[in-house]
C-alpha positions as a printed Julia matrix, in Angstrom:
128×3 Matrix{Float64}:
   0.0     0.0     0.0
   2.98    2.3     0.49
   3.63    2.3    -3.26
   0.1     3.64   -3.83
   0.3     6.33   -1.16
   0.57    9.27   -3.56
  -1.52    7.79   -6.37
  -5.19    7.59   -7.21
  -6.95    4.28   -6.75
 -10.64    3.65   -7.35
 -12.26    0.24   -7.2
 -15.89   -0.3    -8.24
 -17.25   -3.65   -7.09
 -20.6    -4.47   -8.7
 -22.97   -7.17   -7.51
 -24.23   -9.74  -10.05
 -24.62   -7.83  -13.31
 -27.75   -8.83  -15.2
 -29.81   -7.33  -18.02
 -30.57   -3.58  -18.12
 -32.93   -1.27  -16.28
 -33.89    1.05  -19.12
 -33.7    -1.48  -21.93
 -31.05   -2.13  -24.51
 -29.35    0.54  -26.55
 -27.61    0.55  -29.9
 -25.09   -2.27  -30.22
 -26.53   -4.29  -27.33
 -28.11   -7.59  -28.27
 -31.46   -8.49  -26.79
 -31.42  -11.63  -24.64
 -34.4   -13.26  -26.29
 -32.85  -13.0   -29.71
 -29.47  -14.29  -28.54
 -30.99  -17.41  -26.96
 -28.77  -16.91  -23.92
 -29.84  -17.6   -20.36
 -27.63  -17.04  -17.34
 -29.55  -19.36  -15.07
 -30.36  -22.33  -17.31
 -30.67  -25.05  -14.68
 -32.98  -22.93  -12.52
 -35.03  -21.83  -15.52
 -35.45  -25.35  -16.89
 -36.6   -26.54  -13.47
 -33.73  -29.07  -13.53
 -32.16  -28.01  -10.27
 -33.58  -30.17   -7.48
 -31.48  -28.3    -4.94
 -30.29  -24.71   -5.13
 -27.82  -23.87   -2.34
 -29.61  -20.79   -1.03
 -32.59  -20.02    1.14
 -35.64  -18.95   -0.84
 -36.06  -15.98    1.52
 -32.44  -14.84    1.04
 -31.72  -11.7    -0.95
 -29.87  -12.14   -4.23
 -28.1    -8.93   -5.14
 -28.49   -8.27   -8.85
 -27.8    -4.95  -10.54
 -28.68   -3.88  -14.09
 -25.73   -3.36  -16.45
 -26.68    0.24  -17.25
 -26.59    1.16  -13.54
 -23.11   -0.36  -13.3
 -22.02    1.71  -16.31
 -23.41    4.86  -14.66
 -21.5     4.02  -11.48
 -18.25    3.65  -13.42
 -18.77    6.99  -15.14
 -19.45    8.73  -11.81
 -16.42    7.09  -10.19
 -14.23    8.21  -13.1
 -15.57   11.77  -12.89
 -14.77   11.86   -9.19
 -11.22   10.63   -9.87
 -10.7    13.44  -12.37
 -12.19   16.05  -10.02
 -10.33   14.85   -6.9
  -7.2    12.85   -7.77
  -4.85   11.38   -5.18
  -7.47    9.53   -3.12
  -8.27    5.87   -2.59
 -11.9     4.87   -3.03
 -13.82    1.61   -3.03
 -17.44    1.61   -4.15
 -19.89   -1.25   -3.73
 -22.35   -1.12   -6.62
 -25.55   -2.96   -5.74
 -29.31   -2.58   -5.34
 -30.17   -5.18   -2.69
 -30.47   -2.73    0.19
 -32.9    -0.46   -1.71
 -34.67   -2.83   -4.1
 -34.11   -6.4    -2.86
 -35.24   -9.55   -4.66
 -35.29  -12.92   -2.95
 -33.84  -16.12   -4.4
 -37.34  -17.62   -4.41
 -38.83  -14.67   -6.33
 -35.97  -14.73   -8.84
 -36.46  -18.47   -9.4
 -40.22  -17.92   -9.9
 -39.64  -15.1   -12.42
 -37.1   -17.13  -14.41
 -39.32  -20.2   -14.55
 -42.39  -18.15  -15.5
 -40.51  -16.46  -18.35
 -39.22  -19.81  -19.6
 -42.68  -21.36  -19.48
 -44.32  -18.43  -21.31
 -41.66  -17.93  -23.97
 -39.78  -21.21  -24.35
 -39.73  -20.87  -28.14
 -37.6   -17.74  -27.85
 -34.82  -19.66  -26.09
 -33.77  -22.18  -28.73
 -30.47  -23.0   -27.03
 -32.14  -23.5   -23.66
 -35.09  -25.53  -24.97
 -33.9   -27.03  -28.3
 -37.31  -28.49  -29.19
 -39.42  -26.04  -27.2
 -41.1   -26.71  -23.9
 -44.57  -28.07  -23.66
 -46.95  -25.97  -21.63
 -48.08  -27.48  -18.33
């Protein structure tokens, strides 16, 4: 730490980065079109055991909020150099979502729109 004493150091530590809050912008692929799913086992209802309590908070933050945090951190570095900063970038304390709710939302989306996720459900999922 002595080597960094007279330098500027800023660390931004985001929670789990997922999707976007305000929607996609130019150059950003939409998830449905890409066929990508970050939680495939949970979504396909193939996980008999998920190592978390359903009532526990899972801290997920939209990618655009992380980008905003990085821009603000960089602006602060330029305005006040020579400091050490660590920022935790998350939403769980203000807008928490539980593991159980997240699992329900993922499974509901998969059940409603299985045809849009060709890599997750190669032949589609029959409605139950």
